[in-house]
TORKOL-4160 file (C-alpha; in steps of 0.2 Angstrom, whole numbers, padded with zeros to 4 digits, m for minus):
92
<pt num="1" X="m1008" Y="0267" Z="0470"/>
<pt num="2" X="m1003" Y="0284" Z="0463"/>
<pt num="3" X="m1017" Y="0297" Z="0460"/>
<pt num="4" X="m1012" Y="0299" Z="0442"/>
<pt num="5" X="m1022" Y="0297" Z="0426"/>
<pt num="6" X="m1015" Y="0282" Z="0415"/>
<pt num="7" X="m1020" Y="0290" Z="0399"/>
<pt num="8" X="m1016" Y="0309" Z="0401"/>
<pt num="9" X="m1003" Y="0309" Z="0415"/>
<pt num="10" X="m1013" Y="0321" Z="0425"/>
<pt num="11" X="m1007" Y="0321" Z="0443"/>
<pt num="12" X="m1011" Y="0331" Z="0459"/>
<pt num="13" X="m1007" Y="0350" Z="0459"/>
<pt num="14" X="m1002" Y="0359" Z="0475"/>
<pt num="15" X="m1010" Y="0375" Z="0480"/>
<pt num="16" X="m1018" Y="0385" Z="0494"/>
<pt num="17" X="m1035" Y="0384" Z="0502"/>
<pt num="18" X="m1039" Y="0402" Z="0505"/>
<pt num="19" X="m1052" Y="0407" Z="0519"/>
<pt num="20" X="m1063" Y="0422" Z="0519"/>
<pt num="21" X="m1050" Y="0430" Z="0530"/>
<pt num="22" X="m1037" Y="0427" Z="0517"/>
<pt num="23" X="m1028" Y="0414" Z="0528"/>
<pt num="24" X="m1019" Y="0402" Z="0516"/>
<pt num="25" X="m1017" Y="0383" Z="0521"/>
<pt num="26" X="m1008" Y="0371" Z="0509"/>
<pt num="27" X="m1018" Y="0358" Z="0500"/>
<pt num="28" X="m1018" Y="0347" Z="0485"/>
<pt num="29" X="m1030" Y="0347" Z="0470"/>
<pt num="30" X="m1033" Y="0329" Z="0465"/>
<pt num="31" X="m1039" Y="0324" Z="0447"/>
<pt num="32" X="m1056" Y="0317" Z="0446"/>
<pt num="33" X="m1051" Y="0298" Z="0443"/>
<pt num="34" X="m1063" Y="0284" Z="0439"/>
<pt num="35" X="m1059" Y="0265" Z="0437"/>
<pt num="36" X="m1066" Y="0262" Z="0419"/>
<pt num="37" X="m1067" Y="0246" Z="0408"/>
<pt num="38" X="m1064" Y="0250" Z="0390"/>
<pt num="39" X="m1067" Y="0238" Z="0376"/>
<pt num="40" X="m1053" Y="0236" Z="0363"/>
<pt num="41" X="m1060" Y="0231" Z="0346"/>
<pt num="42" X="m1043" Y="0227" Z="0339"/>
<pt num="43" X="m1037" Y="0216" Z="0354"/>
<pt num="44" X="m1054" Y="0209" Z="0356"/>
<pt num="45" X="m1054" Y="0211" Z="0375"/>
<pt num="46" X="m1059" Y="0222" Z="0390"/>
<pt num="47" X="m1046" Y="0233" Z="0398"/>
<pt num="48" X="m1047" Y="0241" Z="0415"/>
<pt num="49" X="m1039" Y="0258" Z="0417"/>
<pt num="50" X="m1039" Y="0272" Z="0430"/>
<pt num="51" X="m1042" Y="0288" Z="0421"/>
<pt num="52" X="m1048" Y="0305" Z="0424"/>
<pt num="53" X="m1065" Y="0311" Z="0419"/>
<pt num="54" X="m1058" Y="0323" Z="0406"/>
<pt num="55" X="m1048" Y="0308" Z="0398"/>
<pt num="56" X="m1064" Y="0298" Z="0397"/>
<pt num="57" X="m1073" Y="0312" Z="0387"/>
<pt num="58" X="m1058" Y="0313" Z="0376"/>
<pt num="59" X="m1057" Y="0294" Z="0372"/>
<pt num="60" X="m1076" Y="0295" Z="0368"/>
<pt num="61" X="m1073" Y="0310" Z="0357"/>
<pt num="62" X="m1059" Y="0301" Z="0347"/>
<pt num="63" X="m1069" Y="0286" Z="0344"/>
<pt num="64" X="m1063" Y="0273" Z="0357"/>
<pt num="65" X="m1048" Y="0267" Z="0366"/>
<pt num="66" X="m1039" Y="0260" Z="0350"/>
<pt num="67" X="m1040" Y="0277" Z="0340"/>
<pt num="68" X="m1035" Y="0287" Z="0356"/>
<pt num="69" X="m1019" Y="0276" Z="0360"/>
<pt num="70" X="m1014" Y="0276" Z="0341"/>
<pt num="71" X="m1013" Y="0295" Z="0341"/>
<pt num="72" X="m1007" Y="0300" Z="0358"/>
<pt num="73" X="m0989" Y="0303" Z="0363"/>
<pt num="74" X="m0981" Y="0290" Z="0373"/>
<pt num="75" X="m0973" Y="0301" Z="0386"/>
<pt num="76" X="m0990" Y="0305" Z="0394"/>
<pt num="77" X="m0995" Y="0286" Z="0396"/>
<pt num="78" X="m0992" Y="0275" Z="0410"/>
<pt num="79" X="m0982" Y="0259" Z="0407"/>
<pt num="80" X="m0998" Y="0248" Z="0406"/>
<pt num="81" X="m1005" Y="0260" Z="0393"/>
<pt num="82" X="m0988" Y="0260" Z="0383"/>
<pt num="83" X="m0989" Y="0241" Z="0382"/>
<pt num="84" X="m1007" Y="0242" Z="0376"/>
<pt num="85" X="m1002" Y="0255" Z="0363"/>
<pt num="86" X="m0988" Y="0244" Z="0356"/>
<pt num="87" X="m1000" Y="0229" Z="0355"/>
<pt num="88" X="m1013" Y="0239" Z="0346"/>
<pt num="89" X="m1000" Y="0246" Z="0333"/>
<pt num="90" X="m0993" Y="0229" Z="0330"/>
<pt num="91" X="m1010" Y="0221" Z="0327"/>
<pt num="92" X="m1017" Y="0235" Z="0316"/>
């Protein structure tokens, strides 16, 4: 399973772990992912997605998964989220 947010497209970044002696070792910075169950009011069912913590805050701010998916650009979404977006737009 890819360590990538299904809503925002956030993926791991590469960088260095720098010690006090300024030694640099390669490492990865992973996004803070959570398995979350969203409730879709338009589709009338629960949807499980793996999203970053910041995406969770954004969905809450926008007013729910349905409103978020209607307004977000498709290139950021995973294939599962794109299918959900098309279903939501079709029903609304």
